[in-house]
PyMOL Python script that loads the backbone (N, CA, C, O; Angstrom):
from pymol import cmd

cmd.read_pdbstr("""\
ATOM      1  N   MET A   1    -174.749 128.040  38.423  1.00  0.00           N
ATOM      2  CA  MET A   1    -174.751 127.860  36.928  1.00  0.00           C
ATOM      3  C   MET A   1    -173.320 126.793  36.741  1.00  0.00           C
ATOM      4  O   MET A   1    -173.164 126.098  35.737  1.00  0.00           O
ATOM      5  N   THR A   2    -172.540 126.817  37.672  1.00  0.00           N
ATOM      6  CA  THR A   2    -171.134 126.550  37.600  1.00  0.00           C
ATOM      7  C   THR A   2    -171.243 125.227  38.049  1.00  0.00           C
ATOM      8  O   THR A   2    -170.458 124.357  37.673  1.00  0.00           O
ATOM      9  N   GLY A   3    -172.123 125.026  38.792  1.00  0.00           N
ATOM     10  CA  GLY A   3    -172.183 123.510  39.129  1.00  0.00           C
ATOM     11  C   GLY A   3    -172.937 122.509  37.914  1.00  0.00           C
ATOM     12  O   GLY A   3    -172.639 121.324  37.767  1.00  0.00           O
ATOM     13  N   ASN A   4    -173.906 123.194  37.131  1.00  0.00           N
ATOM     14  CA  ASN A   4    -174.310 122.385  35.774  1.00  0.00           C
ATOM     15  C   ASN A   4    -173.516 122.310  34.882  1.00  0.00           C
ATOM     16  O   ASN A   4    -173.499 121.267  34.229  1.00  0.00           O
ATOM     17  N   ARG A   5    -172.591 123.389  34.552  1.00  0.00           N
ATOM     18  CA  ARG A   5    -171.618 123.091  33.498  1.00  0.00           C
ATOM     19  C   ARG A   5    -170.474 122.108  33.986  1.00  0.00           C
ATOM     20  O   ARG A   5    -169.508 121.817  33.280  1.00  0.00           O
ATOM     21  N   GLY A   6    -170.641 121.725  35.012  1.00  0.00           N
ATOM     22  CA  GLY A   6    -169.060 120.972  35.877  1.00  0.00           C
ATOM     23  C   GLY A   6    -169.872 119.555  35.508  1.00  0.00           C
ATOM     24  O   GLY A   6    -169.279 118.640  34.937  1.00  0.00           O
ATOM     25  N   ARG A   7    -171.285 119.454  35.886  1.00  0.00           N
ATOM     26  CA  ARG A   7    -171.756 118.184  35.643  1.00  0.00           C
ATOM     27  C   ARG A   7    -172.090 117.845  34.155  1.00  0.00           C
ATOM     28  O   ARG A   7    -172.151 116.682  33.755  1.00  0.00           O
ATOM     29  N   HIS A   8    -172.308 118.962  33.341  1.00  0.00           N
ATOM     30  CA  HIS A   8    -172.417 118.348  31.669  1.00  0.00           C
ATOM     31  C   HIS A   8    -170.970 117.939  31.328  1.00  0.00           C
ATOM     32  O   HIS A   8    -170.874 116.957  30.592  1.00  0.00           O
ATOM     33  N   VAL A   9    -169.832 118.524  31.736  1.00  0.00           N
ATOM     34  CA  VAL A   9    -168.575 118.146  31.249  1.00  0.00           C
ATOM     35  C   VAL A   9    -168.140 116.621  31.903  1.00  0.00           C
ATOM     36  O   VAL A   9    -167.466 115.845  31.225  1.00  0.00           O
ATOM     37  N   LEU A  10    -168.383 116.431  32.648  1.00  0.00           N
ATOM     38  CA  LEU A  10    -168.136 115.112  33.563  1.00  0.00           C
ATOM     39  C   LEU A  10    -168.902 114.092  32.715  1.00  0.00           C
ATOM     40  O   LEU A  10    -168.372 113.156  32.117  1.00  0.00           O
ATOM     41  N   ALA A  11    -170.315 114.402  32.732  1.00  0.00           N
ATOM     42  CA  ALA A  11    -170.889 113.413  31.874  1.00  0.00           C
ATOM     43  C   ALA A  11    -170.567 113.069  30.579  1.00  0.00           C
ATOM     44  O   ALA A  11    -170.806 111.949  30.127  1.00  0.00           O
ATOM     45  N   ARG A  12    -169.912 114.168  29.792  1.00  0.00           N
ATOM     46  CA  ARG A  12    -169.234 114.087  28.622  1.00  0.00           C
ATOM     47  C   ARG A  12    -168.412 113.282  28.312  1.00  0.00           C
ATOM     48  O   ARG A  12    -168.349 112.431  27.424  1.00  0.00           O
ATOM     49  N   VAL A  13    -167.397 113.781  29.563  1.00  0.00           N
ATOM     50  CA  VAL A  13    -166.199 112.793  29.998  1.00  0.00           C
ATOM     51  C   VAL A  13    -166.241 111.345  30.091  1.00  0.00           C
ATOM     52  O   VAL A  13    -165.408 110.539  29.675  1.00  0.00           O
ATOM     53  N   PHE A  14    -167.126 111.174  30.584  1.00  0.00           N
ATOM     54  CA  PHE A  14    -167.693 109.434  30.716  1.00  0.00           C
ATOM     55  C   PHE A  14    -167.973 109.172  29.485  1.00  0.00           C
ATOM     56  O   PHE A  14    -167.168 108.573  28.772  1.00  0.00           O
ATOM     57  N   GLU A  15    -168.885 109.488  29.152  1.00  0.00           N
ATOM     58  CA  GLU A  15    -169.182 109.388  27.865  1.00  0.00           C
ATOM     59  C   GLU A  15    -168.439 108.995  26.862  1.00  0.00           C
ATOM     60  O   GLU A  15    -168.800 108.038  26.176  1.00  0.00           O
ATOM     61  N   CYS A  16    -166.911 109.883  26.535  1.00  0.00           N
ATOM     62  CA  CYS A  16    -165.670 109.649  25.494  1.00  0.00           C
ATOM     63  C   CYS A  16    -165.445 108.456  26.131  1.00  0.00           C
ATOM     64  O   CYS A  16    -165.556 107.397  25.512  1.00  0.00           O
ATOM     65  N   LEU A  17    -165.068 108.505  27.583  1.00  0.00           N
ATOM     66  CA  LEU A  17    -164.144 107.094  27.553  1.00  0.00           C
ATOM     67  C   LEU A  17    -165.045 105.904  27.721  1.00  0.00           C
ATOM     68  O   LEU A  17    -164.555 104.782  27.593  1.00  0.00           O
ATOM     69  N   GLY A  18    -166.155 106.033  27.961  1.00  0.00           N
ATOM     70  CA  GLY A  18    -167.069 104.861  27.511  1.00  0.00           C
ATOM     71  C   GLY A  18    -167.679 104.177  28.792  1.00  0.00           C
ATOM     72  O   GLY A  18    -168.439 103.211  28.731  1.00  0.00           O
ATOM     73  N   THR A  19    -167.214 104.858  30.106  1.00  0.00           N
ATOM     74  CA  THR A  19    -167.426 104.385  31.212  1.00  0.00           C
ATOM     75  C   THR A  19    -168.135 105.150  32.504  1.00  0.00           C
ATOM     76  O   THR A  19    -167.599 105.998  33.217  1.00  0.00           O
ATOM     77  N   SER A  20    -169.354 104.674  32.606  1.00  0.00           N
ATOM     78  CA  SER A  20    -170.513 105.483  33.475  1.00  0.00           C
ATOM     79  C   SER A  20    -170.560 105.061  34.567  1.00  0.00           C
ATOM     80  O   SER A  20    -171.663 104.555  34.775  1.00  0.00           O
ATOM     81  N   PRO A  21    -169.749 104.995  35.598  1.00  0.00           N
ATOM     82  CA  PRO A  21    -170.107 104.977  36.944  1.00  0.00           C
ATOM     83  C   PRO A  21    -171.452 105.474  37.552  1.00  0.00           C
ATOM     84  O   PRO A  21    -171.979 104.830  38.460  1.00  0.00           O
ATOM     85  N   LEU A  22    -171.943 106.470  37.122  1.00  0.00           N
ATOM     86  CA  LEU A  22    -173.050 107.539  37.804  1.00  0.00           C
ATOM     87  C   LEU A  22    -173.832 106.299  37.122  1.00  0.00           C
ATOM     88  O   LEU A  22    -174.200 105.453  37.937  1.00  0.00           O
ATOM     89  N   LEU A  23    -174.151 106.045  35.775  1.00  0.00           N
ATOM     90  CA  LEU A  23    -175.063 105.190  35.304  1.00  0.00           C
ATOM     91  C   LEU A  23    -175.460 103.800  36.060  1.00  0.00           C
ATOM     92  O   LEU A  23    -176.488 103.344  36.562  1.00  0.00           O
ATOM     93  N   GLN A  24    -173.841 103.273  35.844  1.00  0.00           N
ATOM     94  CA  GLN A  24    -173.901 101.839  36.473  1.00  0.00           C
ATOM     95  C   GLN A  24    -174.548 101.843  38.040  1.00  0.00           C
ATOM     96  O   GLN A  24    -175.380 100.996  38.364  1.00  0.00           O
ATOM     97  N   ARG A  25    -174.089 102.863  38.952  1.00  0.00           N
ATOM     98  CA  ARG A  25    -174.422 103.219  40.094  1.00  0.00           C
ATOM     99  C   ARG A  25    -176.533 103.431  39.903  1.00  0.00           C
ATOM    100  O   ARG A  25    -177.234 102.896  40.762  1.00  0.00           O
ATOM    101  N   ARG A  26    -176.902 103.868  39.259  1.00  0.00           N
ATOM    102  CA  ARG A  26    -178.301 104.289  38.998  1.00  0.00           C
ATOM    103  C   ARG A  26    -178.985 102.876  38.747  1.00  0.00           C
ATOM    104  O   ARG A  26    -180.086 102.666  39.255  1.00  0.00           O
ATOM    105  N   ASP A  27    -178.340 101.866  37.949  1.00  0.00           N
ATOM    106  CA  ASP A  27    -178.850 100.743  37.549  1.00  0.00           C
ATOM    107  C   ASP A  27    -178.689  99.874  38.734  1.00  0.00           C
ATOM    108  O   ASP A  27    -179.077  98.706  38.700  1.00  0.00           O
TER     109      ASP A  27
END
""", "prot")
cmd.dss("prot")
cmd.show_as("cartoon", "prot")
cmd.util.cbc("prot")
cmd.orient("prot")
């Protein structure tokens, strides 16, 4: 459950920064 929380937090941080390297990689 800790991993899930960390992933969510990271996703939120990236969204706040406006930079989504993970999304770019998927694209």
